[in-house]
C-alpha positions as CSV (number, residue, x, y, z in Angstrom):
1,M,-1.7,-14.2,39.4
2,D,-2.2,-17.9,38.8
3,L,-1.6,-19.8,35.5
4,A,-5.2,-19.6,34.3
5,S,-5.2,-15.8,34.6
6,I,-1.9,-15.5,32.7
7,L,-3.2,-17.8,29.9
8,Y,-6.5,-15.8,29.7
9,L,-4.6,-12.5,29.4
10,G,-2.2,-14.1,26.8
11,V,-5.1,-15.4,24.6
12,T,-7.0,-12.1,24.9
13,F,-3.9,-10.1,23.9
14,G,-3.1,-12.5,21.1
15,L,-6.6,-12.1,19.7
16,F,-6.4,-8.4,19.9
17,V,-3.1,-8.4,18.0
18,V,-4.6,-10.6,15.3
19,F,-7.6,-8.3,15.0
20,A,-5.3,-5.2,14.7
21,L,-3.2,-6.9,12.0
22,I,-6.4,-7.7,10.0
23,V,-7.6,-4.1,10.3
24,L,-4.2,-2.7,9.3
25,R,-3.9,-5.0,6.3
26,T,-7.5,-4.3,5.2
27,Y,-7.1,-0.5,5.3
28,S,-3.5,-0.1,4.1
29,K,-3.0,2.2,1.2
30,K,-1.2,-0.5,-0.8
31,R,-4.3,-2.8,-0.8
32,R,-6.9,-0.1,-1.1
33,K,-6.9,-0.3,-4.9
34,E,-7.1,-4.1,-4.8
35,G,-10.2,-3.9,-2.5
36,E,-11.9,-1.4,-4.7
37,I,-11.7,-3.7,-7.8
38,A,-14.1,-6.1,-6.3
39,K,-16.6,-3.3,-5.5
40,Y,-16.6,-2.0,-9.1
41,R,-16.8,-5.6,-10.4
42,M,-20.0,-6.1,-8.4
43,L,-21.4,-2.9,-9.7
44,E,-20.7,-3.9,-13.3
45,D,-22.4,-7.2,-12.8
46,D,-25.7,-5.4,-11.9
47,D,-25.9,-3.8,-15.3
C-alpha cells in the first residue's frame, strides 16, 4: 500500500473510534440521568 492509502485508512479508523466514543459516552448508565434531566425540563417548559 502506498502512503495515501495508509493515511486514508488511518483517518477512517480514527473517525470511527471518535464516533464509538461519542456513542458510548452518550448511552452510558452514569450519564443517563443527566441526559433525562434536559428532556423533563423541556416538557415542563411546555406547560
